[in-house]
C-alpha positions in Angstrom: -6.7 22.1 10.4 -3.1 22.4 8.7 -2.3 25.8 6.7 -1.1 24.4 3.4 -1.2 28.0 1.7 1.3 28.3 -0.8 2.3 24.5 -0.9 2.3 22.2 -4.1 -0.9 19.4 -3.0 1.6 16.8 -2.5 3.6 18.6 0.3 0.6 18.1 2.3 1.1 14.5 1.9 4.7 14.4 2.4 3.8 15.6 5.7 3.4 12.2 6.8 4.6 10.0 3.6 7.7 12.3 3.5 8.2 14.4 0.1 10.4 11.7 -1.6 7.4 9.4 -0.9 9.5 6.7 1.6 8.1 7.4 4.9 10.3 6.8 7.4 7.2 5.9 9.8 5.7 2.3 9.3 2.7 3.6 10.2 2.3 5.5 6.9 3.4 3.9 3.3 5.8 4.4 1.2 4.0 6.0 -2.2 7.0 6.4 -4.2 6.6 4.6 -7.0 3.6 2.9 -6.1 0.7 2.6 -9.0 -0.8 6.1 -9.3 -4.8 4.7 -10.1 -4.8 2.8 -6.5 -3.2 6.4 -4.8 -6.2 8.1 -6.0 -8.5 5.2 -4.8 -7.3 4.7 -2.0 -7.3 8.8 -1.2 -10.9 8.6 -2.6 -12.0 5.7 -0.2 -10.7 7.9 2.9 -12.8 11.4 1.7 -15.7 9.0 1.2 -15.6 7.0 4.4 -15.2 3.9 3.0 -11.5 3.1 4.2 -10.2 4.2 7.5 -6.9 4.5 9.5 -6.6 3.9 12.9 -5.5 7.6 14.2 -8.0 9.0 11.8 -5.5 11.1 9.7 -6.4 10.3 6.5 -10.0 10.8 6.7 -9.3 14.1 7.7 -6.6 15.0 5.5 -8.5 13.6 2.6 -11.3 16.0 3.2 -8.7 19.2 2.8 -7.2 17.9 -0.3 -9.4 19.2 -3.4 -10.4 16.2 -5.8 -9.0 18.0 -8.4 -5.7 17.8 -7.5 -5.9 13.8 -7.0 -3.9 13.1 -10.1 -1.4 15.6 -9.7 -0.7 14.0 -6.1 -0.5 10.4 -7.7 1.5 11.1 -10.6 4.1 12.7 -8.0 4.2 9.9 -6.2 3.9 7.2 -8.6 7.2 9.2 -10.9 9.5 9.0 -7.4 12.1 6.2 -7.0 10.5 3.0 -5.5 11.9 2.4 -2.0 15.1 0.4 -1.2 14.1 -3.2 0.3 15.0 -3.4 4.0 17.5 -6.2 3.6 17.0 -7.9 7.1 14.7 -10.9 7.3 12.7 -11.9 4.6 14.2 -15.7 4.3 11.0 -17.6 4.8 10.9 -20.1 2.3 7.0 -20.4 2.8 6.2 -16.8 2.2 8.5 -16.8 -0.1 6.4 -19.8 -1.9 3.2 -17.6 -0.7 4.6 -14.8 -2.3 5.4 -16.2 -5.4 3.5 -19.6 -6.0 0.4 -19.6 -4.0 -0.7 -22.2 -1.4 -3.5 -24.4 -2.5 -6.8 -22.5 -3.1 -4.5 -19.4 -2.5 -3.2 -17.2 -5.2 0.2 -15.8 -5.4 0.7 -12.0 -3.9 2.6 -11.7 -7.3 -0.1 -12.7 -9.6 -2.1 -9.2 -8.9 0.5 -7.7 -7.0 3.5 -7.8 -9.2 2.5 -7.2 -12.3 2.9 -4.2 -15.0 -0.5 -4.8 -16.3 -2.9 -1.9 -16.9 -6.2 -4.2 -15.7 -4.7 -4.3 -12.7 -4.5 -0.8 -11.9 -5.9 -0.9 -8.2 -3.8 -3.8 -6.7 -0.6 -2.0 -5.0 3.0 -2.8 -5.4 4.1 -4.5 -2.2 8.1 -4.8 -2.5 9.7 -2.6 0.0 7.1 -1.5 1.7 7.4 -1.2 5.6 6.5 -4.6 7.2 4.7 -3.3 9.6 1.9 -1.9 7.5 1.7 -4.5 5.6 1.0 -7.0 8.6 -1.5 -4.4 9.8 -3.1 -4.4 6.3 -3.5 -8.0 6.3 -4.6 -8.4 9.8 -7.5 -5.5 8.9 -8.7 -6.9 6.0 -8.9 -10.5 7.1 -10.6 -8.8 10.2 -12.9 -6.8 8.4 -11.9 -3.4 9.7 -10.5 -2.9 5.7 -13.3 -3.4 3.4 -12.4 -1.5 0.3 -10.9 -4.0 -1.8 -11.9 -5.0 -5.1 -14.8 -7.5 -4.8 -13.9 -8.5 -1.4 -11.1 -10.1 -2.7 -8.4 -9.8 -0.1 -10.5 -10.1 2.3 -10.9 -13.2 1.3 -7.4 -14.1 0.9 -6.4 -12.9 4.5 -9.0 -15.3 5.8 -7.1 -18.0 4.8 -4.1 -16.8 6.3 -2.5 -17.5 10.3 -1.1 -15.0 12.4 2.5 -16.5 11.4 1.7 -16.7 8.1 0.6 -12.8 8.0 3.8 -12.0 10.3 6.3 -14.1 7.8 4.7 -12.4 4.5 5.3 -8.8 5.7 8.8 -9.4 6.5 9.6 -11.2 3.3 8.0 -8.7 1.3 9.7 -5.5 3.0 12.9 -7.7 2.4 12.5 -7.6 -1.3 13.4 -5.2 -4.0 11.1 -3.9 -6.2 11.3 -4.2 -9.5 11.2 -2.1 -12.4 7.3 -1.3 -13.4 5.7 1.1 -15.3 3.0 2.6 -12.9 
C-alpha cells in the first residue's frame, strides 16, 4: 500500500500517469485532455473487476482511490493540455483510411473517437496516445482479454483487424496531433 496522506487524489495517479497526465511509459496511457467520463468509467471498471491490466497495478490502486474522488481526478486530468504527437512514423495510407474513413463493414475510428459529441462520452480520444498502448488495447479487445466496451463494439471491430492493421493504426494514431476539443 502506498502512503497517500497529504496528497491530492490525482497525485496518486500521477505516480504512473505523470502529474502532467502524459505518462512517459507506454504501459500507462496518457490521460491529459482525455474525456472525464471515460477516465471515471475506466477506474470504476478496474475497481469493479470489469477491466484488468497485465501488472494488476490499476486493480490494486483503484481499491485505494475513494470513489467520491473520481470526479475530481477525472476533471484534473481532462483539464490538462493534451499530449503532443509523436512525430515519427504514422504514414501508412491504409491506416489513415481506416482511421478517417473506415473500411468495408468497419466504421472509421473517428466516427466515435473523434467526436466532441456529448452522446459519446465513453469513447476515448486516441490521437497522440502511446502506439504500444493503443496496439495492446486493440489486441486485448480482439482476443477477448478486454471486454468493458459498451455493447461489445470495440471487440467486434478489433476482431476484424489483422496484426498489420493494428500495428499500422497504432503508429498512425500516435503520430496524429489531437485537435482541440472540449472534454
